[in-house]
N, C-alpha and C positions, 0 to 999 in steps of 0.2 A: 533542216538537214537531218536525215534519218540517222539514228545511232548505228555505228558499225557493229557487226556481229561480234559477240564476245569470243575471244581466243584465249584458251587456258595457257598457262606458262609451260606446263609439262604434259607430254603425251606418254602414256604407259601402254606399250604394246603387249597384248596377252595372247601368244600363240597357243593353240590347243589342238590336239588330235587324240581322240579316244582316251582322255584322262578325266572323265566326268567325276570320278570319285574324289579327285584332288581339288577340283575347281572351287568348291565353297571355301576351303581353307585359304586358297590363294586370294580370292576376291575379297574375303572378309579382312585379310591382312592389309589389303590396299585401302579399303574403306576406313580402317582404323588408323591410318597414318595421320600424324599431326599436321603435315603439309597437305592442304586440301585443294590447291589450285591446279587440278589435273583433269584430264580426260583419259578414259581407258578405251582402247580399241581392241576388242576381242576378235581374233581371226581364227575361225573354226576351219581347219584345213581338211575338210571332208570327213569329219568324224562319223563313225557308224554306231556309237553308243548314245547315251542320253545327253551328250554335250549340247546339242542345239536346243533342246527343251530347257535344260538347266540355265543356259545363258539367257534365253528369252525370259525366263522367270526373274532372273536378276535384273535385267534391263527394265522390267516393268516397275521396279522400285528404286533403281539407281539411274538417274537421268544422265550421269556423266559416263555411263557405259554404252558404247556404240558397238554394234554387231556387224561383222562381215563373214560370210560363209563361202568357201570354195566348194564347187560341186563335187570335186574329188580331191584326193590328196596330191598336192603339188610340191611338197617338201618344205622344210623349215625355211630355207632362204626365200622362197616365193612368199610364204606366209608373212615373214617379217617385212619384206618389201611392200606387200599389200598394206601392212600397218603403217609403214613410213610414208607411203603415198597419201594415206588418209590423215596423217598426223598434222595438227595445227600448232602444236607447241614449239617453242624455241629450244626446249630440252626434251630428250627422249630417254625413257627408261623401259625396262623389260620385266615382265613377270610371267614366265612359263607357267602353265596351269598346274604343274606338279610341284612347283616351288612356292615359297612364301617369304614375306617381309617380316622382320621384327619391328618393334616400335622405333620411330625416329629414322628409319632407313632413308627415306627420300630427303628429309631435311639435312642429314649429315652429308649425303652425296652432293646435294646442291651447294652446301657450304664449302665443301672441298673444292668444287669447281670454281666457285666465286673467288676463293682465295688464291687461285692460280689462273689469272685471266688469259694466259697464253696456252693453257692446256685445253684439250677438246674432249677428254674422256676421264671420268672419275670411276674408281673401283672401291667397293666396300670390302670388309672382311666377311668370311663365310663360316657357318657351321656346315659340316658335310659328313657323309658316312656315319650318320646317327649322332656321334658325339665328338668328332674331331673338329678342331678349330684352325682356321687360317686367317691371319691378319690382313691378307690381300689375296693375290692369286694363289691357288692351290698348286703346290709343287708338282710339276709334270703334267699339268692340265692347262688348257687355254682359259682365258677369262670367261666366266660363266655369265649367261644373260642376266640372271637375277641380281648379280652384284654390280652391274654396269649402268652408268648414266652418261650421256654425251650430248654435245651441242648438235642441233639439227644442221644438216648440210647436204651436200650432193652425194655422199657415200651411199652405196647400195650393197646388199648382201649377195654373195655368190649363190646362184640358184642351182637346182638339181640338173637342169638342162646343161649346165656348164661343168659342174663337179659335185660329187657327193662325198663328203668328208666329215669327220668328227672334229676337225681342227677349226674351231670358231675364230681363232686368230687369223688364219688364212682366209676364212670366209668374210671377215669384216674388220676385226679390231686392228689389224696391221696398218690400216689406212690412217690411223689417228696419231701415231707416235706414242711415246711413253705416257701412261696414265698417271694421274695423281690418286693417292689413296686416302680414304677417309680415316683409316686407322681404327675403325670401329666395326665390330662383327654385328651386322644388322640384317642379315638374311640367311636363309638356309637353302642349300642346293640338296634337294631331297634324293636320297639313295633308294632306288627300287628297280625291279627287274626290267621294267618297260621304258627306261630312259633311252632316248634316241641314240646316244653314243654307244650304249651297250649292244644295240642292234647292228652297229657298224664294226666294232672292234672284235678281232679274233681273240680267243677261240670260240666264245659263245655267240658272237655276232659275225658279220661278214656280208658280202654282197648278196648272198641268197637269203639269210634271215631278214636283212633289210628289205629286199624285194618283196618277201612274203608279208612282212608286217605292214608295209606302206602301200601295198598293192600296185607296185610300179610295173608299168607295161613296156616302157621304152628301155633300150640299152643304156647302161650307165657308164659314166667316167667316174670310177670309184677309187677312193684313196683313204685307207685307214691309217691312223697313227700307230696301230699295233696289228700288222697283218697285211692282208692282200691289197695290192694296187693293180687295177685293171681298167683299161679303156675298152669296154665292150663294143662301143660304136666302131672303133677302128678294127678290133680283132675279128668281129663277126660280120663286118660289112660285105665281104665277098659272098658269104652264104646268103645274106638277106637279098642280095642282088640276083641270085640264081633262082631259076624256076625249076620245079620238079613235077612234070606232068604225071598224072596217074595212069598206070598201065591198065589195060582192059581187065586183067585178072589180078590187079593190085589189091592188097588187103587194106582194110581200115583197122589200124592198130591203136589201141588206147594205152598210152604209157601211164603207169600208176606208180606213185611214190616219189623217187628222186633219181637223178642221173649221176651223182657223185662227180668224179673227175671227167674231163674230156667230153662234155655233154653233146657237142656238135657231132659226135660219132653217129647219133641216131639218124642224121641226114643221109647216111649210107642206105638206110631203109627207104627214105623218100626217093633217093636216086634210082632205086629199083622199082619205082612206080607205086609205092605204097603211100597211103595217106595217114598222117600222124595226128593224134589227139593227146591231150594231157590232163591228168587229174593228180594234183601234187599234194604231198604231205604238208601239214601246217607247222611242222617242227624241224626244219632243216638245219644242219650245221653249215658252217661257212663254205665247206667244199661240196655240199649236197645241192647241186643245181636243180632249181625248181622254176616253174613258169611264172609269168610269161617268159619263154626262153628268148634270150637276146639275139639268137640267130634266126628266129622266125620259123615259119613252116610247121608249127605245131599249134593246133587250135585247142585252147584250154576249155574244159568243161567247168561250169560254176560249182564251186565246192559246196554251196548251200542248197543246191538242187541237182546234184549229179545224177541221181537215179532217173529223173525225168529226162535229163540231157542224154543219158545213156540210151534210153528208149528212143529218143529222137535220132541220135547218131547211128545206133545199132552197129557198133564195131564188130568186126569179124573175130577179134581176139583181144584179150586184155594181157598186156605184158607188164607185170609188176616187178619192181626192183628198187633198191639194191642193197643198202646197208641196214644195220640194226635199227637206226633211227626211224625207219619206215615200216617196221614189222607190224606194229599195232594198226597203222593206217591201212596197209595192204590187207591185213586180216579182216578189217571192217569191210573193205570193198569185196573181198572174197565171199564173206558171209551174207552181205546185203546185195550182192550182185543179182540183178533181176534176170539172169540168164546169160549164157555166152561162155566160150572157152576162156580159161584162166591159166596163164603161165607165170611161174615164180622163179626169179633169178636172184640168188643171194651171194653177196660178196664178202661181207664181214664175217669174222670168226663167230662160231656158235657159242663160244664161251662167254662173250660179253652179253649175248642174248640171255643166257642162263643167269648171269649176274644181275641183269636188269629185270628179271622175272618174266621174260618174253618167250621162254622155251616152249611152253604149250602152244602158243600161237605160231611160233616158227615151225613146229612140227605139223600143225594143221595146214600151213601154207604149202608145205611139200607133199603131205599125204593127200590133200584134197585138190591139188593143182592138176590140170589136164596136161601140163608139160613142166619139166623140172630142168633148171639150168644151174650147174655147179661151177664155181670159179676155178677149181682144179680137180684132177682125177683123185687126188688124195682126199679132198673135201668130200667128194661123192662117196668114196669108200668109207670115210669116217661116219657119215650119216647112215650108211647101210648097217654099220655096226651099232650105232646108237639106237636105231629102230629097224629091226629086220623087215618091217613092212615096206621099207624103201629099198630093199635089196633086190634089184632086178625086176623088170616088168612093172605093170601098174600104170605107167605113164611114159610117154616119150621123154628121153633125157638128152642133155647136151652138156659138154664141158666147155665153158667159155669164160675167160677172164672178164671181169666187169668194168674195167677202167681203161680199155684200149683206146688209143687216140685214132682220129680219122686219118686216112692216108694222105690228106693234104699236107701233113707235116713233113713228108718225105722230100728229100732234095737229091739232086743228081750226083753230087760229089761232096765229100767231107771237107772240113776246114784243115789247113796244115796244122800239125801238132805243135804245141808249145815246146816240146822237147827238141824239135828241129832248130829252134832258136837258141835254147839255153843248155841242151844236152842233159836235162834232168827229168825225173819221172814225175808226172802229174796225174793224180787220180781225182775223181769227182763224186760228190754226193748230191743228187738232185732232190733235196728235201731234208728231213731230219737225219742227223748222223746217228741212227739207231745202232747201238752196240759199240760205237766208236768212242770209248771213254777217253778222257784227256790223256791218261797214261798210255792208251793204245796209240793215239795220234803221236805221242812223244816217241814211241817205238818206231813208228813210221818215219818220223823226222830223223831219228838216229840212223836209219837205213837209207836216208836220202830220198824219201818219197814225200811229195807234196800232197796235201789234201785240200780240195776246193769244195766249199759247202754253199749251196744255193737255196735261197728262200728268205723273203722279207721277214717272216715270222721268226726265223732264227735270230735275227737281230734283237728282238724284244723278249722272246720266251726262253731263249737259251743263253742269256747274258752271262750267267755264272759259268756255264760250260765254256763259252768263248773266252772269258777272262782266264780261267784255269788252263785251258788248252793252249792259249797264246803264250802263257808264262812258261809252258813246258816245251812247246813245239816251235815257238818263234816264227821265223819267216816261212816255215813249211805249212802254216795254216792260212787259208784265204777264205774270207767270207764275202759272198756275192748276193745281189738282189735276185728276186724271182725272175726266171726266164719263162715266158709263155711258149705255147706249142710252136708257134710259127718261127721261133728262133732256136728251137732245141738243137737241130742238126748243126746249124752254124756255130752255136756256142759250145755244145758238149763234145762234138767230134774232135775238138782240139786236144782232148785228154787221152792218156794211155788206156785207161779203163775206168769203169764206174762201179760204185759200191752198191750191192744189195744189202738187206738187213744183215748185220754181222752178229751171229749168235751161236752158242753151243747147244745143239739138240740134246735132249735127254730121253728120247723115247725108246732107244735101244732096239729099233726095228719093230716095236709094238705100236700099231696104229691107235690102240686105246690110250696109250700114254701121250699121244701127240697133242701139242698145243697150237695156238694160232700161228706162231712163227713157222711151225712145221708145215701147216696146211696152206699157207698163204702164198699167192703170187703177187707181190707188192706192185703198186702202180708204177714204181720207178723201173721195174723190169722192162716194161714196154717202152718207157722213155729211153733207156739205154739201148734197147734193141733197135728202135728206129734210127738211132744215131750211129749204129754200127760199133758200139763199144763193148769190149769184153767185160763180163760181169764178174765181180769179185765177191767171194763168199767163203766162209770157213769150211774146211773139209769135214763134213759130217758123215763120213763113211760109216756104215753100220746102223744108220738111223734113217727113218722115212722123212724126207724133207722135199717139198714140192719144187722149190727152186733148184735144188741140187739135181733132182731127177731130170727136170727139163733141160738144165744146162749141160748135164753129162750126155744126154741122148742127142743133143743137137750141137755139141761142141761150142758152147757159148761163152766160156770163161775160164777162170783160174780158181783153184781150190788150194787151201794152205792152212797151216796150224798156227803160224806165227808170222810176224811182220818181216823178219829176216828172210824167211822162206818166200814170202810174196815178193819182196824186193828182188830176190834172185831170179824169179820167173819174169818179172817185168823188165829186167835188164837184158833178157834174151830177145833182141829185136826181131829175129826171125820168127820165134814162137808167137810174140805179140802180133806181128803182122799177119800171121796165119789165122789166128783167132779173130782178129779184126775183120779180115776178109770174109771169114765164115759168117760172122754176125751180120756184116753189111749185106751179104748175099741173101740173108733171111729177113731183112728188115721189114719187108711188107707183111710178113706173117705176124708182126707185132701191132698191126693196125686192125681196127674194127672192120674195115672194108673187106679184108681178106676172110673174115669170119661171117659176114652178113648173110651170105647165101645159106650157110648152115643154120643160122638162126631163123631165117625165113622158113626154111624147110621144117625146123622144129615147130614153129608157130602153126604151119599148115598141118603138121602131124597132130598137134594138140586139138585143132579144129575137128579133124577126122575122129580123134579119140572121143571127144565130147559127143559128136553126132552118133557114134556107135553106141555109147552108153545110153543116150536118150532113146535110141531105137530099141535097145534091149529092155529098158524100163517100160517103154510103151507096150511091148509085147507081153 
């Protein structure tokens, strides 16, 4: 009778993605363990660095190391499930390639599990964040892979096709029940910028940094423990199912940079028969939407060979945008562009560009562009003062807010107001309560005005503000989760009015004294506009303030100096109804669709301007 193949007692799964520099320390810490009856299954999840070669070199000298490589990145859950399927041991441990074991790690975990025969999961203590120590689970964190060992069974990890999250408990550990602890600190969860959970958690991570780092092409069901939760598959399915035939005179438009909020707005360009391509910054923030776009209909150019791709596609115009995070990237495209008209659209305040050392490149983008788009008239005028070369002429110009939603958010009728049921005044902030200090909200409460604040990030990043404000305002403060575009009108139209940024301008009518608050039309202005809500802002008469100018010209809201004055205006039902009706009648003006024709005209003007300059140069 032939001997049965040997089966190790323990299988150690080593998931890896672009962490080659850490791999030797991880693998050497495994080889050095005093427990030796193990196999290691290294799952290379589509790495683009030296990981494949490094693993192959290790496998040539360590027979217990088995290699599996995914052709592309499938996500942590899929990599771990690949390892589980290949595992032969009755026990399973994990060693992410950027973490490592201390001496005796495996022995102590196996001993803890053997001492608790009814338990299925054992957890060690950890060193983390360089020098901090945790005897077991780190407070506020899920169980980490490097500290866990469990009995093999039918359990499987949640994969990216189902859910993308940094909550490892929800992905796997919750299936096991309470773990036993070894009571010994025998491993390190290594802190560094490229950890997976940091690509997921706001403010440095989020759906777009995650998409960029892991080269994700499909829409995600994304849930972060600190920040955004979004099911892109559900939200963008109607757009993906729609076709956009190219018009005979349609433009080929290359979008460069990022799309910030409301990214599906660019489909209004496709609806007009234009063809869209994308070339995206590699350093997006969580709100900077980059490709592959989850709504489809945008063909991405390869970042590592974009110039050749540009020559192949031959776009009619480059439309570069939007916030400061993309200035350096857009500038590189401007300077290395092998020909073709270039339009620059800037949303973020120029002051942060100065702070970040980007001012020279920002000026180049405006001065050398064939078309210029400013987010407000005040912003345009400020730039003309900052550099007289931008004052009138030189290139076609357009004033267009950068974050307008697509008209699909509009609804036929608003939702009945909360005040109809309780007779009280309810106001809303869709986002951060900028300028609404706890004492300010307390004044609102003292005057019988409720404040409703929306945003999942508020729960985590504004905890101190929430606690302080609740202690002062009591039942008049309400914290809600994020509401996505498709529910804006239904949810927000229940309120009397909505808050813009609340601040006291200091420019005294001198544009040179203006700051970002003065020049900005915040994204929430469009949100409130499409919902037909009067907009609330401090009365900054005598100062240059973009939101104030627009709101006064179009009758969009209420202006006041103190909360008692605001409450008095909001109790005037006739006045509130009149302003609500006025905003509701103009709600389509707050959509990108209403401005898309003007943008296309600007793009065509930029094409003509470039052609004219080329002709003059040739002569």
